[in-house]
N, C-alpha and C positions, 0 to 999 in steps of 0.2 A: 589635827585629824577632825573630820566631820562629828558633831554631835552624836550621831546616829550610828557610831561604830559600834561593834557587837564585840565583847568580850567573852571567854570561855567560862560557864559559870562555876563558882567554887564557893565554899563557905565564906561567910563574910570576913573572920579574921583568920583565914585559913593560912598555914605555912606550908609551902608544897615541897616534897623532896622529890626530885626526878633522877632516874637512873639514866644515863646518857652513853649510849655505845657510839664508838667511831672504828673507822676502817683501818685506825692506826693504833688505837690504844684499847686497853681491857676495859671492861665495865667499871663505870665510875660513877660518882653520885653528885648531882648539880642542885644545889641548895638556894633556895628562893623564898624571901620573904617578899609578900605581894604588895604592890603600891594600889592595886584595884583589885577586882574580883576576877583575874584572869592571868594568865600565862603567857607572857610574849618572850620566846625563844630568840636567840642571838645570831644576828648575821653582820658582818662588818664589811663595809664597802672599800674598794680601793679602784684605781684605774689600772688597765691593763698596760704596763709601759711598753713604749714603744710602737703602741697603736696610735696611727695617725688621727687628728679631728677632722671627720668626716661627718656626712649628712647620712647617718646608718640608719637603713630602713628595716634589715633582717638579719638574723645569725643563728649559726647551729655548727655544733662539733660534728665532724665527719668519722666513717669508720677507721680513718688513717689517724684518728686523735689530733687532727688541725681544726682550728677554730675558724669557720668560713663567715664570711660578714659581706653583706652588699651596700654599697650607697647609692644614693637616690638617682645619680646620674649614668650609672649602670656598670660600673667597675664592681668586680668580685675580687676579696681580697682572702687568701689563705693563710694563718698565721701559726706556726710551730711554736706553742707555748710550753714554758719552763717556770715551775714553781720556784723561786728562791727561798722562800722562807714565809713565815705566817702571814697570810693574807697579803702576799706580794707575788706579783706575776708578771712576766716579762714575755714578749714577743720576740723569740730568737731571731725567727726567719720570716720574711713574708713574700708571699707570691701573689703579684696583681695578674688579675684575668681579665683581658680586654674584649673577648668574643662579643660578649652582648650588647657592650656600650657603642660598636660599631655598626649595629643594625641600621640601617637607614632610615631617616624621618621623611614621611609622605605627607602630601595635601590631602585633605579629607574629600576634596569636591572632584577630585580625577585620579587620587592615587599615585601620583606622579612626585618623584622624589624632590625633596626641597633643596633650596640652592645650599652650596659647601656651608656658608656662614650661617645657616640655622640647624646644621648638623652638630648639635652639641650633647649628643649622649642618648641614653635612652633610658626612662623611669623603669628602676627595679625596686618592686616592693614585696617580691617573695621569692625566698630560696629555701630548698629543701635538700639534704645531701644523704645520699646513700651509697651501696656498693659495697666494696670490700678493702681493706686495708691496702692493699696494693693497687686496686683499680676503683677509686671512688666515683661516684655519680653525681652530678649536681642536675636539679630541676630548678629552673630559672625563670618567674614570670617577669614580663617587661611591656612597656608599652610607649606611647608617644610623652617624650619629657615637656613638651610644653603646657602651660594651664593658662585655660580662657576662663570660663565663669565670667566673673566680675568685669574682666576686660572684653567682654563680648566674645563674638565669633573669630576666633585667630586660625581657623581653618586646621587645628589639629585633627590626627586623623583617627576618626571613631571606629576604626576597625584596626588599631594598630597593636591588640593584645597577641602576644606570642607567648608560647611555652617552648623554650629551649632545654634541651639535655645535652649537657657536658659529661663525656667520658672519659677519664683518664687514659692515654695511650702511649705514654713515653715508656721507654726501657728500663727505667730506673723507678721505685717507688717513690710518692712523692717526698718523703722525708729523707730521701738521699738523693734528690736534686739540686744541681746548681741552677737556680732559676736566671741568673743573669746571662747565661750561655744561649738562651732560646727562647724566641717568642712564645706567647700563649698558644698559637693554632698549631705548634709542633709539641706539645704537651698535652693538649686537649682535643678533642673531635667533637666538634657541635653540630648537633642536628635540630632543627627548629621543628617540633613533633607537631604544634598545632600554630597555624596562622590565622589571623583575620578575627581574633575575640573583641567583643566590643571596650571601649573606652571613653569615659565620660568626657565633655568638654571643659569641665571643671577640673577636680584631681581626683577622680574616683577611678581606680584602674582594674587591671587584673593583678589580684594580691596574693594574700598566702596561700599555701598548698600542705597537703597531707597525703600520704600512701596509705591504703589499706585493701585488706582481701577481703571481698563481700561475696557470699555465696558462692566461693571457689574462683570467684575473679577478681583479677588486679586492676584497681582504681587508683587514680589520681583526682584528688578533689581539689577544686579550686574556688577561691572567692573572687568572684564576679562582680565588682562595685555598680552600683545603679547610677543612672544618669541625670536624675532630677531629685528634687526635694521632697517631694510627697507624691511622688507616681505620675503627677502630669507636668507638662511642660510649664518651665517657670523663668521670670527675667533672670534670676542671680546664676541659672544654669543655661543662659543663651537659649531658653525655650526647646529644647532638646527634647525629644520622646525615649522612654526604654526601648530599648531592644530586644529581640527575640531571646538573647543569650546573657543579657545584662540584669541585674538585681537578683542574682542567685548562687548558691552554690552549685557549680556544674562538676561532673564526675567524665572523666575522659577513661576511657576503656583501653588500659595499656597493653592487655591481651589482644584486641582489636588491631591496635596500631603494630604490635610485632608481627602480625598476620600479614596485614598491610605493607610492613617493610619488606617482608620476604616476597609479596607479590611483586612489588616495584622492581626490587632487584633482579627476578626471574624475569621481566618484561623490558629491563635497561641495562643489560650486559654485567650484571652483579653490581649496580652502583644506584645510589640513590639520585633523585633528581637535583638540580643545583642551578641558583641564579646568584646575583650579586650580592645577597645576603648569606650565601653559603647554603649548605644542604638543607633540604626540608622535606616533611612526609605528608602532612596533611593541609592543604588549604580548604578553610570551610568554604562551603558553596553559597554563595550570595543571591540575593535576587536581582532580577534584570534592570539595572538602572535605567530609566527611560533617557537620561540625558548622556548616557556615554556611548560609545561604538561599541560594537562587539569583535572580537578578535578570535583567532584559532587559540584553542587552548592547549599549551605545550604538554598537559598531564594527561590528555586523552590519550586513549590506546596503552599507556603505562599505568596510570593509577586504576583500581578497578571502579568504575562508577564515574569517573570523570567526564563530563559531557564535552561535545566536541568544540563548543564556543564558549567564551566568555566575557565579562565586560572587561574594557581595556584597564590593564593594572591589578586586575583582581589578585588576591583579596583585599588589598588595600582601598583604603578610602572610603569610608562608611557612608559620606554624602548626607548626613542628617537622616539617616534612615533607608534611602533610596537604593544603598549598594550594603545594606547590613546582610549579616549572615543568617542563615537559614538554620532552622532545626530539622535535621533528616530522622526520621522515623527509624530506630534501631541502628542510626550511626554513633560512631565512637563518641560525639560530645552530645551529653544531653543535661536536662534540670534534673538536679538531685535533690534540692530543696529551695524553692522561689521565697521572694518577699523580702530580702536584705536590701536595705538603701546603700549601705557602703560596707559590707563586711571585708575587715582588714585582715584578720586571722583567723584561724580555728584549729583545734586540737582533737585528734582522737585519742582516748585515753586507754590505759591497758585493759578497761573494760569493754573496749569496742564501742564505746560512745562517743558521737560527736557532739562539740560545742561550739559554739561560732561567737565571735563578739561583732557588734554592728553599731554603727554611728547613728544616732537617730536625727530625724530632720530639724531643721531650725526655724524658729519663726520668722515670719516675714522673707523667706527665701524661695518661696514657691509652694503650690497648692495642691490639692488633690487633682485627680482626672474628671472631667466631664460626664455625669452620671455614675460617679463614685458611690459605691453602695454594695450592700450584700446580694447576692444573685437571686434573680427571682425564677422559680419554677426550673432551676438548673442552668441559667442563663445569664450573662451580664450584658448590660447595655453600656458599659464604660468605654470610652472614646479616647483617643490621643489628640484631639482638638484642644487648642489654648483658647481658654475661656477667663472671663472675668466677670465680677458684678460688683458694678458702682466702680470700675477701676481697681478693684481688691482682688487678689488670687484666692479663691475660696479655701479654707483649710490651711493657708500660711498668714493671710493677713487678716481674716476674719472667719468664725465659725461657719461649718458646712455640715448639715446632717448631724447638728447638735456636738461636734468635736471640733477641736484645732489641735495643731500640731503642738505636743508638750516639749520637744526638744530631749529627750533623754535618750542617752547610749544605754546598750542593754545587752544581755548575754542570753542564748537560746542552747537550749538541748533538743536537738534534733530527734523528735519521738516517732513511735510507729511502728519499729522494728520489734522483734523479740526483745521483751525486759528493756524496750527502748534503746536497743543497740542496735547496728548496723545490719545484722542478720535478719532475714525476710523483710527488710525494708521495702516499702512499694514507692519507687521512685517518684517524686514530685508531691508528695502525699503532703509532708509538712510545710505549712505556709507561715512565714514569719511576720507578716503583716505590710510590706511595702507594694503599692499596686503595681501591677505591668499590664497596661492593657491589651496589648498585641496576643499577649499569651492567655488574658481572660477572655477575650472577646475577638478571636483572629479575623473573623470576615467581617465584623462591624467597628472594630477599632480605628481605621482610617490611619492615616500619618499626617502629622504636622511637619512642616520643614520651613525654617527661618535662617535667612544668611546673612541680615544685617546686624544692627546694634540692639542691645538689650532692650531698649526703649521703644524703638520703632515697632509698628503694628503690620509690617509687609509680608509675614508668614503666608504659607498656604495650607489651609487643610485638604488633603486629597482623599478622595473616596471612590474615584472610578480609576480603573485599570487602562494604562497605555495600550493603543489599537482597538480594543473590542467596546470601549465604552468613551474614552477621551484621546484626541490626536495631539493634543499638547504636551509635551512633555516637562513644560514647566507647571502644569497642573495635574498630571496623571502620577498615580501610582504604577509600580513596576507592572510588567504584563502578566507577570506570574506570583503576584501577590496571592495570598499572605506569607510571611516568611517563617509561620507557624501553622502546621497542618490543622485544620478544623478538629481532626480527630483527638488532638492533643488539647483542644481546648481547657483550660482550668478556670471556671468562672470565679472560683474564691478571690482570685487575683485582683479583681476589681473592688475590693474592698480595703480600704486604709484602716489600719488596728495601731491605735496609739502604743508605744512600748509601755509594759509595765500596767496597762488597762485592759485591751483588749486581745494583744497579740502572743499570749501565754509565754514570755518570757520567762527565764528564770529567776532574774532580778535585772533591776536598771542600777547603774552607777554613774559617777560623774563623766562629763563630756569629754570626750577624746579620748577613750580608753581602746586600744587596739591591739598589741600583741599579747599573745597567751600560750601558757605551757602548764604540763602536768608535773608536777613535784613527785619523783618516784624513789627518790633517796631514803636511806634509814637513818640520815643525820640527824642529832637531836633528840634522839629515842624515836625515831619515826613520827614526830608529832605531825608533820606536814606532809607524809607520803600520802599520797592518792588526792593532795589538794590541787585546786587550780590557781595558777598565779597569774595576773593580768597587770599591764602597764599603762600610765596614761601620762599626756603630754605636761604634767605638772611634777613627774617624779614621783608619782604614788604606784606603789605594787600594790594590788588589792589581792585578797586570799578568799577563795571560794572552798568551803568544806561539803564534801558530799555525802549522803547516805548510801550504802551499797547499792540502793536501786538507781543510784544517778540522780536523784532529785536533790534539792539545797537543803542541807544541814546548816552551816552558818555562813555568814557573809561577813569580812571583815574589811572594810574600806580602808586605802591608805595604811593597811599593815605596816609596810616600811615606807619611808618617805626620803627620797632622796635629792628632791629640789633641783631636778633636771628634765630635759623633755626626753622622755623615753618612747621609743617606738616598739621594740620587740624585746623578748626576753626567752632565755632557754634555760634550761636546768640539766645537770648532770645526775644520772643514777648512779646506784652502788658499783656498776661496771664500767663508767665511765671514767676518763684520765684523771680528773678531779672530782671524786664523788661528792654529792651534796652540794657544791658551789652553783651561784646561778650568774648567769652571762647576761648583760644588758646593752642594747643598742640605742646608744645616746646620741640624738639628732644634734649634730653641731659640736661634738665632743669626742673625747675619745673613749673606747670600749670601757664599761665598768664592770666590776667582778664583785659579787656577794659571797663572802667564805662563811660557812657556821663556824661558830666560836668554839665549837669541841672538835675541830678537825685535827689538831694535835695533841690536845691535852685536856683536862678538866677544868671548868671556869667554877669560880664563886662569886656569885653577885647578890648581894644584900639589897632589897628594896623593902620599905617601909611605907604604908601608906601614910598620907599626911595628919590623920588623926592619932597615929601612932606618939606616944609623947618623947619617943627617941628620932622621929623624924627631922631630917636636917635639909633646909630648902637649898642650903648652898652646896650641898654635897653633890658627887655625879655618880649616881647608881649604876649605871650602864657603862660607865668608863668613856664615853663619848666627847668628852672635855666641855660640855654643855651642863650648866646646874641642873638639879631638879626644877628650882622654880621656873627657870627659864623655859624648860620643856613644857612645864605644865601652863605656864602663860601661853605658850603657842599650840597647845593641844596635841603634841607629840609624846612618845611614851618615855618617861626616865628609866624605865627596866628594859628598854628596847634600843640595842646599838645600831639597829639599822634605820632609825627614824630619827630625823635632824630637823630643828626649827630653820626657816629662812635665814641666811647669814650671808648677805653680800659681800662683805669683805674678808670673809673668812677669817674672822677673829675669834670665834667659838663664844662671841655675844650675838645672841638672835636681833635681828631688825627691830625686834619689838624693844629691846632693851637698849640697843646701841643707839644712842642720840645723834650719831654721824656716820649712817651706813656705808657712805663712800669716802670717807676721811678728807674730806674738802676743806675742812675748817667751818664749814656752814652747818649749823644743827639742822635735822631734819625739817622741824617745823617751818623753818622758813627758808628751806632750799626747794627750790621750783625745779631741780632736778637731782632728787636724793640719791640716786643709783648711778650717778655719773659724775667723777672726780673733775672732768674736764668742764662740767657744765656746758657741753656742745661745743664748746670751743675746739677741741681736738678733730672736729666733722669737717672732710673734706667735701666741697661741693661739686657737682651735683650729688644729692642722696637721692639713692633708688630703692625702695624697697618693692620687690618683684613678687610678692605674694607667695613666695616659696616656703611657705612653713613657717621657717624660722630664721632669724639674723642671727641668733647665736648669743645675744644679749637683750637688756631692757626687761620690762615688764612681760613673763610668760613667754620670754624669748623672742619678742615681736618687734624691738628694736625701740620701743618708746620707753624714756628715761626719766620723763618729769610728768608732774601733775601740777595743776592750779592749788596754790596752797592760801588756807586762811590765816597762816602763822598764829595758829593758836597752839601756845607750848603743850596743852592739854590734849590734844587730837594728833592722832597718828594716820599718815598717807597711806598706810595698808589698810585702814577701813575705808578707805575711798574707792578701793577697787571691787567692783560688785562681786558678791562670793555667791555660790549656788544655793538658793533659797532663805538668802538674807534679806532681801526685798521683795516687794510683790513681783511675781511674774511676767514676762518670762526674764530670765538671766542674762546679763551681758555673756558675749562669747569671745573668748580670747583663743584665738588659734583654730584649729580644726582642719581640714583638708588644704584650705589656703591659709597664708599667713596673714591674717586679720584681725580686727576687732570689730565686732558687732554690737555697737551700742543700741538699747532700748529705751528712748528719754521717758522720762517720768512726767506726771500730771503737772501742768505750770504754765505761765505765760512767757514765751520768749523774749517780750519787751523787758523782764526782770532780769533775764542773761546772769544768773546766780552760778553759772560755771561750774553746776554740780558733777558734770562728767567731762571734763576738759584736759585732755592731755598736752604737753607741752612738747615740741620738737622743733629745737634750734630758734 
């Protein structure tokens, strides 16, 4: 656990007695003797039996008491869950829903459908379940499944973001249905509510969602990932710019869409519009791409406000921004809160406050936009031009305006409403710090387009409109540019603000923290009720306690530690099917469950401080099968059953104490593949690591199983993996949106070749 972890203060030698209530038992007492000045209540983990190992991205229980979960490639699973006994859960029945994964992939340049061999699913990173027990409703966010970024421009569709609504239509309730007897489309009615949302050429997408009523209207709030690293085009992000609707929390007016749905049916014989992907409601209007011909718009005369002409294949194919979606004043899709580089998830608490997780910028991955800085006289001069100083990207590679990217993930409370709730909030007023030039300076930002490799300089900075100012479509902006009405200019969005320094973040935490939820149950005497819980790719669950006004009270990083790649988290309240339990989307593994240890009966745990004369380092105070000294050695809590030290071979001796972690007979200090019992002999060639986040094995689940060793028996290979804050910044990056390792070399001479950061791969 990080050394800055925060415990709940108690007297130095306190003995704490807690009265714990459960939904199944009477009031009981839980006796604690404290190891440190803090209380660490208990959760015990298990796998959901019969849940498959998938690249899980999101999960939530529905009103039908089924657990819904999405995998990265577009399939939705619905599990009927049964509790078999203490901390033992089983998926009795599983429904597979394939309606989203079959949405077609398209090319970015012209919106055309790609070849069948490239139709390999849809990236789903957001899932929201509502409705009733007999008619659940799913909202699913999806986008192009391909990943470019370091691979260069792979022509993935940057207008591929879609919000789909799936409504149960079967004549039997979900828990009474035999799923083997009918395909998904006979059980669910899919309507694509909004099509054409932005999606980066790397792996920032249309992500998490939440429903809320604000000032009497119903909205769906959506995390829309940013397109680049620091607001300006950058090499590692294919030099693409931010779009009008990227890098923000969007609001989708569901009441307006319901009115639109009725109008379409009235104009179209009681039917919605339909194409190869099924029924749809609202295609986002795009700017008029000068490189694509106009054709008749099939929505004209049916969808109120639809123009008679559109670019061929609209709304698909963002074409590096030449065909990006426009912001329509008073339209159903608006910017709610701008300035998020890659917000994966958000939560709206019972107090009606919105909290957003955001992935901070990476050093060396791209810099600030040209003319970045605070607005002057209410205006921003920021542009979308790609620029460098002596070959370096300002802000990413070298400081600019006295700042450089600090690579910190962070949590925001969206402020500005009454008591910082959503009520009376002014749309677009809370800025989280990641620039978007086209929103900051609509008439002056221009557009940079680049279709080559990441290393060439063949891009075009476009500043003149097609027809009226420039006749060459290869050089011109769309004739109806800009995609943001000048009256909606937000000059503050030209100013980069580092997380935890200038951006007003509630807190910063370890990299790759994504899914977030509010714990609302009364389990464990309500100690965690109202807390936020967030997960990261190292298996940490962070705990955020809040004051009544929504501000930060206490932050406990790695409150629980499961040594797994966690992407999403959901927790059941007192009225849920399994009150107080926590459910985890584990990437490349089964779904995991955390059950509060007082679920059925009282527990008695005795925890002594090391200074106590009766302290026993060989005991196991939290009954998790790891000795107290083993946990202390690893920085995990000997009194917390939900915290485990890393243990590759699962023999309940941590990797730091176990001298042969992979049990291959070679001691770790001389084993160049310390977590691979085959020492790479079991690998079948060729080896392909395709940057899809996680391989499911190796250090940080990235596929690397070996490190160059100095064969010093007093050294430990675990010390050679760069830890946050351990060495001079910047820290090495393991994982992230793509599955890669970014190594920042230390000072020295390459001729000495001391192999300080050398991974072994076959």
